[in-house]
C-alpha positions in Angstrom: -11.0 4.8 15.6 -13.6 6.8 13.0 -11.5 8.8 10.8 -10.7 7.0 7.3 -7.2 7.4 6.0 -6.8 9.7 3.2 -6.8 8.8 -0.5 -2.9 9.4 -0.4 -2.0 7.1 2.5 -4.8 4.1 0.6 -2.8 4.7 -2.4 0.7 4.3 -0.4 -0.6 1.3 1.3 -3.0 -0.4 -1.3 -4.0 1.3 -4.8 -0.9 2.6 -5.9 1.3 0.5 -4.0 2.9 -2.8 -6.0 5.1 -5.9 -5.8 8.0 -4.3 -6.8 11.1 -7.1 -8.8 13.9 -4.9 -8.6 15.5 -2.6 -5.6 17.5 -0.6 -4.2 18.8 1.9 -1.6 19.4 1.3 2.0 17.8 0.5 4.9 18.9 1.4 8.3 19.0 -1.2 11.9 16.3 1.8 13.6 13.8 1.1 10.2 13.8 -2.2 10.6 13.0 -1.8 14.3 10.3 0.5 13.7 8.8 -1.4 11.0 8.8 -5.0 13.4 7.6 -2.2 16.1 4.1 -1.9 14.0 3.8 -5.4 12.9 4.2 -6.6 15.9 0.3 -5.1 16.9 -1.6 -6.5 14.3 -3.9 -9.6 15.9 -3.1 -12.9 16.0 -4.9 -15.7 17.9 -4.8 -15.7 21.8 -2.0 -12.6 20.8 -0.3 -16.3 20.2 1.8 -13.7 17.7 4.1 -16.9 16.7 5.9 -15.1 13.6 10.0 -15.0 13.6 11.3 -12.7 11.8 15.3 -12.7 10.0 16.0 -9.5 8.4 18.9 -10.8 6.0 21.0 -8.0 5.4 24.8 -8.4 5.6 26.5 -10.2 2.9 27.2 -13.3 4.7 23.4 -13.5 5.6 22.8 -13.5 1.8 24.9 -16.1 0.8 23.7 -18.4 3.0 20.4 -17.1 1.7 21.1 -17.9 -2.0 21.5 -21.7 -2.2 17.5 -21.6 -1.2 16.1 -19.1 -3.9 14.5 -20.6 -7.1 16.1 -19.3 -10.0 13.7 -16.7 -10.8 14.0 -14.8 -7.3 17.6 -15.0 -6.9 19.3 -11.9 -8.4 16.2 -10.0 -7.1 16.7 -10.8 -3.4 20.3 -10.9 -3.5 20.2 -7.5 -4.6 17.5 -6.3 -2.6 18.8 -4.1 0.5 16.9 -6.7 3.0 15.2 -9.8 2.4 13.0 -10.1 5.4 12.4 -14.3 6.5 9.3 -14.7 7.9 9.0 -18.2 9.6 6.6 -19.9 12.4 7.8 -21.3 15.6 6.0 -24.6 16.0 6.4 -24.2 19.9 4.5 -20.1 19.5 2.2 -21.0 23.7 5.7 -21.1 25.3 5.0 -17.4 25.0 1.8 -17.8 25.8 2.0 -16.6 29.7 3.8 -13.3 28.9 1.4 -12.7 25.4 -2.0 -13.7 26.9 -2.0 -13.6 30.7 -5.1 -13.2 31.9 -5.5 -17.2 31.3 -3.5 -20.1 30.9 -4.0 -20.6 26.9 -0.4 -22.2 27.0 -2.9 -25.5 28.1 -5.1 -24.5 25.0 -2.1 -25.5 23.0 1.1 -27.4 24.7 0.7 -31.3 23.8 -1.5 -30.5 20.9 -1.4 -32.4 17.7 1.4 -30.9 15.6 -1.4 -30.7 12.6 -3.3 -27.8 14.8 0.1 -26.2 16.1 0.9 -26.4 12.2 -2.2 -24.4 11.5 -2.0 -21.5 14.1 1.3 -21.3 13.7 1.3 -21.1 10.2 -2.6 -18.7 9.2 -1.0 -16.6 12.6 2.6 -15.6 10.6 0.7 -15.1 7.6 -1.4 -12.5 8.5 2.0 -11.3 10.7 3.9 -11.0 7.1 0.7 -9.6 5.8 1.2 -6.8 8.6 4.8 -6.7 8.0 3.6 -5.6 4.2 1.7 -3.1 4.7 3.5 -1.7 7.5 6.7 -1.2 5.5 4.6 0.4 2.8 3.0 2.8 5.4 6.6 3.9 6.2 8.0 4.3 2.5 9.7 1.1 1.7 8.6 -1.0 -1.5 8.2 -4.7 -0.6 8.7 -8.2 -2.6 7.1 -11.1 -1.0 7.7 -14.7 -2.6 7.2 -18.2 -1.8 9.6 -19.5 -4.3 12.1 -21.0 -2.6 13.1 -24.4 -0.9 12.2 -24.1 2.5 14.3 -26.6 4.3 17.1 -25.1 2.7 16.3 -21.9 4.5 15.6 -23.7 7.8 18.6 -25.5 7.8 20.3 -22.0 7.1 18.7 -20.6 9.5 16.8 -22.5 12.3 18.2 -25.1 12.7 17.9 -26.6 15.9 15.0 -25.0 16.6 11.0 -25.1 16.8 10.8 -22.1 14.1 10.2 -23.3 10.2 10.2 -20.7 7.4 7.0 -19.3 5.8 7.9 -16.6 3.2 10.4 -14.0 2.0 9.9 -10.5 1.4 12.3 -8.5 -0.4 12.5 -4.5 1.5 14.1 -1.6 -0.5 13.1 1.4 -2.9 11.8 -0.8 -5.8 12.7 0.1 -9.4 9.1 1.2 -11.3 10.9 0.0 -14.6 10.6 -3.4 -13.3 7.4 -4.2 -13.0 4.4 -6.0 -14.8 1.1 -4.4 -15.1 -1.0 -4.7 -12.5 -3.1 -8.5 -12.7 -6.5 -8.2 -12.6 -8.6 -8.6 -9.2 -11.4 -10.7 -8.7 -15.1 -8.0 -8.3 -16.9 -8.2 -5.2 -19.5 -10.6 -6.5 -16.8 -12.7 -7.8 -15.5 -13.1 -4.0 -17.7 -11.9 -1.7 -21.6 -11.9 -0.6 -23.1 -10.2 1.9 -25.2 -11.9 4.6 
């Protein structure tokens, strides 16, 4: 890869893209599958791909999600065309014989302390949530990531009896530009980075 993306593409994915608070439109299942097919290509530790995604789209699924939402996130989430629950699988290593087949990577994690598994699963699923946001923007969708929800309630409603825990929610749809706040400041390079 040697070509830089066009300014228009960089604007769409980063510079003019915003976190939205109000959504409209519809998203078909084919678009959600296309979205996942991009997300799954992003790198994770030992290709562990620990994120698990629930695309909350139906009224029944939204009603299950509703009680877990903070007051400020309730309306925008229930009216968004789709809300993605990005979870992390604490037993992610069970898939490693398929995902990382050239060595016995499962043995690197199986039987590890829960704290180590949690770090790998949470870190990887957080990376995959970021890939989800960038992939959605690349497909012309607006996003609204948030953490204002009760993870225990989401886990009970959507992941009960599994090794999956919720990490972050991401609303998807056509964003209403009139409902966004001015862009907040960012740290300059010299404040946040250094070259050694």
